[in-house]
Every structure is written in C-alpha cells, then in structure tokens.
N, C-alpha and C positions, 0 to 999 in steps of 0.2 A: 420474352422478358420487356421489360419496360423503361431499362437504364437510360435511352434516348428519351424517354417522354419526362422521364423523371430530372433528366438533364435542362431540359428542355423549360420546364416546371420553374427548374431553381432560378434558372438565366433569366425566366420573365417575371422573379422575385413574388413568386404565387408558392410558398415556401408551407401554409398550410394543406396544400394539394399536395406538393411533392411528398412531403410526409407522409400524408396518407395513405401514399401511393406506394412510398419505399417501404412504410411499417406494413403494410399487408404482404408485399411481396415476401419480406424476412417472417414473418407469419406461414406462409405455406410452404419456403423452402429455409428454413433455418440454420442449415449447414452451410448456404452455398456462398462463398467469398463475395459472388460480384454486390449478391443483396447487401448484404453485411455492410460492404461499401459505399454505395447505393447510398445507405440510413444516414452512416457517417459523415458523407456529403452534405446529406442536408441538414444534421443539426449542425455541422462546422458554419453553414449561412445562416442559420437561428442563430447559433451564439454570436456572429459576426455583425448581426445587427443589435446586439445587446453590449458592444463595448462601450461599457460608460459606468462611473463609481454608481451613479444612480439604478442601475439595472443589475448592477453584481448578482444577484441570485440566481434570474435568470439566464445569465451566462455562465455561470457554473453548473445549474441544471441541464444544459445546452453541452456544454463541453465535457461533462463526466460522463454522456452519451457516446460519445468520439471513441470508436475504436475499430481496430483492422486487426485480423485474424490471422494473416498473412505480415505482419508490421510492415505495412505499405509507408515508407519513407516520406513520399510528398504530402499524405494525409497530414504526417505528424509534424512537420516541418511548418508546414502552411497554420497550421493549429497554431504552432507555437506562438506562431508570431501574433496572434490574440492573446496569449497568455501577454506578451509583451506591452501590448498596446494598452493592456489592462490596468498592469501594471506601473505604467506612469499614471492612467488616470485614478489610482490609488493614492498614488505620490501627491500626486496635483489637489487632491479633494481634502478639506479640512476634517481632521479631526477622523480619519479613517480608521474603522476598527482590527487591530492586529492580528484577531482572528483572519480576516479577509485574504493577507500576505499568508500566513499558513495553508491555508484552502487552496489559494491560487500554486502555489508551490509543491502542496500534495499534487494536485493535476498536474503539472510539470511532469514532475517522476514518473507517470504514466507513460507518457510519451516516448515510443523509440526515436529518437531522431537522427536525424544521417550525423556521423562524428568521423571527422571534425569537419564542422560545416560554418559558414557565415551566421545563421538562425540559433545555433547550439552556441555561439560563442556569446550574442543577441542576447539569449535568454539567460547566460549567467550574468552578465552585464545588469539585467535589470533585477536580479535577486541579491547580487552585488551591492546597488541602491539601499535594498530594502533590509537587507541584513546586517552589512558591515558595522553595527554599532551593537550588534547583540551576539556576543560570542558563541552562543547555545545554537542558534538558527545558523551560523556561517558555516559552523562546523558540518551542519548536517548538509548544508550549500556543499561544501567544498568534497562533504565522502561520497556525494550524488555524482558531483557535475563529473570532479577529476581535474586537478590540474598539467594533466599532462597530457589533454586535450585542445588544449589553445592552437588556434592557426598561426603560419609562421607572420603574417597581417599581425597578430594579437602585440606580439612583442616591440611593435612598434608606437610612438608617442604618438597620439591624437591631436587631429586638428580641429578646433573648434569653431562657428559658424563667424567668429570678429576675430578669423586667424589665430588666436592665441594657440600653443600646444600645450596638452596634460601628459601625464605621466600615461604609458600604456597601460591598457586594462592588465595585463600582467603582471606588471609591478606591482599595480593598485592589489591585487590580488593577495599576490606573498606579503603584500605590507598587511592585509585586513587578517590573515590568516597567522600571521606572526603574535598580531595581536588579540585575536580569538585565542590564542594560547596561553599568554601569560596570566600569572596567579592573578583570581579576581576573588573578591567577597561575594558569598552567596547571601541569601534571606537570612537564614538562620546563623549567620555571623562567621563558618567557618571559612576557612581559603579553600579553592581548586585549583588544583595545578595539575594537570595529565602528564608529567616527568616525560613517559615514554613515546606521547606524541609528541613532543616537543623535541624530546631526539631525534625522532625520524623526521620532523620537520626542518632539523637542523641539515639534514642530509641533501635536501632539496633546496635550500638557499644556497648550502656553498654550489649544487650545479648550477644554477641560475647565477649564482656571483663569478662561475666561470665564463659562462656562456655568455653572459650579459653586466660587464665591467663598469658599463656609462649607467647602471641605476644605482642610485644614491642611497634611497631610506631602505630597501631589503638589508643592507649590512647592519642599519642601526639596529631594527627590530633583532638582527641574528644576533646582535651584543648584549642586548636586554635577555635574549633567553638564555644567553651562556651564563650571564651573571645569576640568572634565578636558578639554573639547573645546579650549581657549584654550592659547595656548602662552605663552612670554614676554612676547610683544609686545602681543598681546592678549587679552588673559585678563580683565585689567579691563575692558575697552571692553564686551567680552561679557556681563557678570556685571553690568555698573554700572547700567542700566536696571531690571533682577531689585532689585537692590537698595535702588534709592529706591522701590519699589514696596513692599518687604515690610522697611522697615527696623527695624520695630517688632516684629519676632522677633526671639528670642535669636540662633537658631542661625544666621542670616543675618551675622550678624559674625564667630560662630565659624569660619562658611565662608571668609569674605571675608580674616581671616587667613591664612589658607592661600596667600593670592595674594602674600604678602610673606615668604618663608622664610626671608629675610636680614635682613631688617631687625624685630629683636626690640621695638624700640619701638611700630610700629605694630602689630604682633602684641598688643602689653600695650593700647594702646590699643584695637583693636577686641574684647578681653576685656572692659574695664572698659565700654564703649557697651552689650555684649550685656548685663551683668549688670545694668545700669540699667532693661530691659525688662521689662516687667510681665507676669511668669510664675510659673508657682506651684512652689514654691522647690525641690521634688523634680527638677525639670527641668533645674536650674541646677546640679546636682552636680559632672557632669561640667566646665563650663566654670570653677566656682569651685576644681575642682581643677588644673584645665590654667591657673591664673593664679597660684598657690601658688610655681611655681619664679619668676616676674618679683619678684615680692615678695621673696623670697629673696636672689634677684642684686641688690636695688637695696637690702638691708640695713632693708626695712623690715618690723622682726619685727613689730609689734604690727599689723600688717595682714597678715601670713602668720597668725600665731594666730588673729584673729578670723574668718577666712576658713574656719582649722581645724573651729573650734568649731559653726561654723554648717552644714559638712561632714556632724560628728559629732551634731550633734542633728540633722537629716533621715535620715540613716541610723537612729538609732534612733526615730526617730519611724514610721517605714516597716518596720521589723523588718529591714532588711538588713543585710547582713555588713561590716565597714568591712574597707576594703581592707588591703593590708599595708603600702600605701605611704603612706597616711593615719597609721596605727598608730607608723609606722619615723620620722615627724616628730614625735610628740608625746613621744617617747623625748629629743630632741636636745637640747642646752645652750640654744641661742637662746628654744626654745618657753616652754622651765622659767621663762626671765628674762623674756621678754614681758609685756606687759600687752595685756589687751584691751579693744577702742575696743566701742562702739555699736553699728557696721556700719562698713562701707568706702566707703559712697556720697560723701563728699566728695572720697575717689581717685576714685573711680570717675570722679566730674564732672569734675574736674581735666583727668582724660587724655581723657578721650571724644570732646572737641572735636577733637584731633586724628585719630581713628578718621571723625567725620562728615567732615572735609575729602576723605578719602576719593571723596563722594558727588560732589566735583566734580572728578573727574578728567576727565570729558569735555568741561570746556575745552580751547580750544586751546590748542594749546604758544604761546608768543612768546618770539621770538630777542631776546636781551638782550646789553647790554657792560655791565660791570664799570667804573665810571667814580671808585669809591674805598674803600678797605677799612680799616676799625675793629679790628683783630684782638682786641683786647680785650673789646670789647662781644659782636664777631661779628657785625656788622653792616658791609651793603655796600650801595653805592649804584648804581643800573643806570640804562638808559636803554633803551627798544625803539625811541623813534623822539621826534621833536622834538615830539611831542604827549604822550608816556608816557616818563616817567621818575619814579622814587623809591627808596626804601631795604626790604631784610627782613632779620629775623636767617637768618644762613646756616648756623650753628652742624648742624642737623639733616641738613643734605646736603652739606657739605664739611668734612674737617679745614684744607686750606687754598685760600685762594684768591687772586687778584693781581687788578690791575688792570689792563683791557683781556682779563680772559679773557672769552668769547662764552659764553652758557648759553643754554637753554631753559627757560623755567620755565611754570606755569601759574600764576594769580593771581587773588584777588579783591578789589580797594581797599575798605582800611576806612577809618571818619571820620577819623581822625588823619590830617592833612596829610601826603602822601606815602609814610606807612607802606602798605606790602601784604602782606597775609596767603596766603605763599605756600605751595601743595599739594606742586609739587613742581619740581625744579631736576636740571638736568644739564648739564655740559659740552658744549659745542657747536660745534665750528671752524665760525665765520661771516665769511668773508673780505668779504664785504659789509659789515654792519656796523663790520668794523675799519676800513675804508676810508673811511666815512665820520664815524666817531667817534675813531678813535686815528691819530697818525702821527707820524713822526720827524721831528727837526728839529736842526738845525746854524748856527751862527752867532755873532756876538759879544754878549755879556751889557749890557746897557743897564742902569745903576742909577743912582738919580738920587743925590748927595752925604745923604751921613748915610742912606739908606734902607738895611732890612734883605732885600729883595725885588727883581726884575728881572724882565727880559723880555726873548726872545729874537725878533725881529720878532713875532709876535702871541704866542706863549706866556709865559704868565704863568710863574716860578720864584717858589716860596714861601720864607718867612726860613729855611723849616728846612733846605731843599735849597742853600737859595746858603749855607747855615753850613757845612753837613755836605761840603759839595763843596769850599768855600772859594772859591768865585765872589768875583770881583771886576769892578768896572765897566771894559767892555771885552775882557774875556777869551773866550778860543771855546771852546765846550763843545757838546757835542751830546747826545741823549737822545731820548725819548719822551714825548710828549704825548696827552691824551685831552681829550674836550670836555665841556663841563660848562655845566649852566643856573646862569646868578648870578642866582637870583631878588629879591637886591636892584636890582640894574641892568636885572633883565626879560629879558636876553639871551644869547646863549650866546659862549661861549670857553674860549679854549684854556687847559691847565693841565698843566706839565710833572709826571708821574710817577716820571719815571726819569731818573739822569743819569749820564754819561759823563763820566769827568774824563781827563786825557791820556794816565795810566797804565791806561786804558782799563777802569778799576773803576768798577762797575755800581753808582750809588747809587739806593735805591727809597725813594721819599716814605714809605713806613711804616716804616723803619726810621730815617728821620731825627730 
C-alpha cells in the first residue's frame, strides 16, 4: 500500500499528488479502512489550507469528505479544530451569511469527537458564541452537544489575556440555555414557550446550584423560568422557596414584583426591598428607574428627585449615556421645586416589610368570619375557631367589609394581644362557619326598666341598635347576630349586628 508515500506527499505540501494517489487506492480497495483513512487525512490538509472566510466554500467541500469507517477519534478531533478556526474567522468577517454558521454546525455534528475532551469543549465554545442569541439554534446546540459533557476545568472562571476573568463556559452555557427557553414572540406574532423543556431544565439548574453555589447568574434565570411556568394560582407558591433562598439578591425582588401586576403597593414594596440589598450601585440603576413612577404617583417629589440624582451620578461615573426618560424628568416643574435627600433608605425600610411578608405566603390559608367592623379605623375582628380570634387592619385588602362576611386569610400573630399581621385576605363563602358563628333571630325584646340595651332570647342588643331601631321592652323584632368572645366574662355570646324593623328597614350596627 502507499500510506507512507501519501504521508510524505502531504508533509511536502504536494496535496494534489497525495489526493490522486489516495483516491486511486480507495477506488482499488473501497472497503479498506487504511485507504479510506489516508484519503480523509488528505482532505483534512486541503481543508486546513482553506481556513478563511473567503475560502469557506472550498473549506466545506473538503471537510464534508472527511470520514473514518472506524470513527478514529484523532482524525475527528484534529478536524474539529479546523471548524473552530473557521468559526472565529466567520465571526471576525463582516456581513457573514447566517447560513454559513448553520453549514459549519452541520459538519461538526457529523464528527465523532472524544467526549469529554478539550477540543469537544472548544467546539461548544465557538458555537456558543455564534448561537447564544438565537434561541432555536442554541436549543439545537445543547441537544446535540449535551450539557453533561463538560470537563472539570470548564466549571472554572476563565482568565483572559489582560488578566481579567470571566464566568466559566459552564455558567455561560446554562444562562444561554435558560434564556433560550424563556417565552419568545415568533414571526407570526404568536408566543412560543415549551413548558416541558423548561421544567426539565429547572432540574439541571437545581443540580448546578447545589454543586456550584458561587455562580450568580443561573439562579436569576431559574427565577424567570419559575415565573413563566406559574399561572395566577400557583406562580407564587412555585417561586417562593427560591425567593427565600435568594432574598439578599436585588433581582429576586424585581422578579417577585412581576407576580403582582395589579397590586401597585406590593410592587412598590418589592422595589424598596430590592434597593436595600447590598449591591454595586451600577446594578441598581434599572430598579431605581422603575421605582420613580411610584414616587411620582405618591407625590413624593423629594424622593423622586433623590432617586434621579443617584441614577445620573452612576451614568456619569460609568460614562453611560443618560436615557431620554431620565432627561425628560429633570425638566419637569416638580423636579425643579423638589429638595434632595441624603438617600431614600428610610422610605425603603418603611415599605420593605410589606414585601418581606410575601415570603410567608406558603403559610396555609385559614377560613374566618368577620365579627365586627370599625370602618373609620379600617379594623375588623374575626373568628377562625373557638381558639383562634383577633383583629387586623383590612384596608389593604378590601374597600368594604361587613359583619358575617367569611374570608380566607394568611396571618402571623404579633405580640400585641389579639392583633394579627395578615399577609393575604380574600372573600370566600363558607356556609359552615356561618352556621356556627352567625344566625338569624326573631322575638320579643326584653329590656330592664331604665336600661338602654336589651336581649332577644340569648342575643344581646346594643344601646346603639336599640336607639336606632326605636326598640322598647316587649316589642317584637328580628335580625342577625354574630357569636363573639367576651374577654371580661371569658365566654362566648351572641350579639346582634343587624336589626329589621317592622317596615323591613335594615339597621346595621356600624351605622347605628
């Protein structure tokens, strides 16, 4: 055979002669492994001569003819390095046709390289650079290459020629993959989101977080995926364990604010909590910009101006161009009249606790019944059971509330006797609670001589209700009663909250 002669011709740069000799051998011995291998090595040398953007077509022609019947790893590994070099050449070239990247990728997929290996990781790096902003192609890359095939070294930060370090290729890969899985708008205007693939990738992000907790960015995209995977009913419960773990990262609160699109106070509180995190100032610029409209809506002019000045300071320090939005605000009347504060941290602290309450949302909901309402102070009393009762401010949750309304609430009892810190409350029809703690009554009023209050059987009628309804001893009336705990007597008793006169007019205790 002519293996030695073919090798000598290759080394001498006489590739056309080597090609002619190698092809002749393959034609004579088409099943011979060595003959096929010799021919592939010649095509490797021919491709190597054409590694440039200008000679791309010739390069591809030769690369497509490289093959090894026994999957010789050395041949494919060294040939893969040519793919890497061509990839960088295309990236440096101006106006490279995107189809060339696709062609190069298809060639790489036919090569049976050593896995894992330095060259296999290098192949991933070049296509990561090429496809990282193309969700469809990046998905193809990950599905072919496999994120489980990184070497130990790939998990370390990379040091550049100027001694600066960048995140490891593994961290970059997980970030890019997560981004590729987020919902995106297609050309036809529809939204594409593969929930099953997103759920599968969350498991990989969990494992990466366990083994490499120092990685900063994958958790952010994990949170974004969790946010997208949840619906109105379960998004918070899905996101909450993550929020608790990463509560000291400002972006966690930014993402959490998106759970409450219609709750402006909660969003504002989340922004405040995020701005309290120990974070480099340049990373908080976007969050500071988001909070300004809330200050303006609350007519907190001084705070808005203070925020704007912080933003302008960072833009100037970093040499960034100020946005048109920021520039336009500085020309408004309120800005010119407002004063500047040292900072807005006192405001952040005041509202941040409202955001912190969100972390208690996995506390079970408790059904309760309203037993008293003070509309002026916006306080209501409630009973959950004979062992659980108290009061809380309701104005964050309801505009109006009435005695005997049933609710579902999440709460944490505070030290002050009877006062509960409620983190969520919504109206909820509970016939069982109503049957135990509310009832209708009808009968003759019993009032002692000179007394202003009375009873109908075991139902207590307050002086206010008696006066408002013109009730007198012996008259017959009807109404509704609620069961209350009398702390002085240490017992439960019935108390009327609504009276119905003979003309059927309803008298509510709160209006009496």
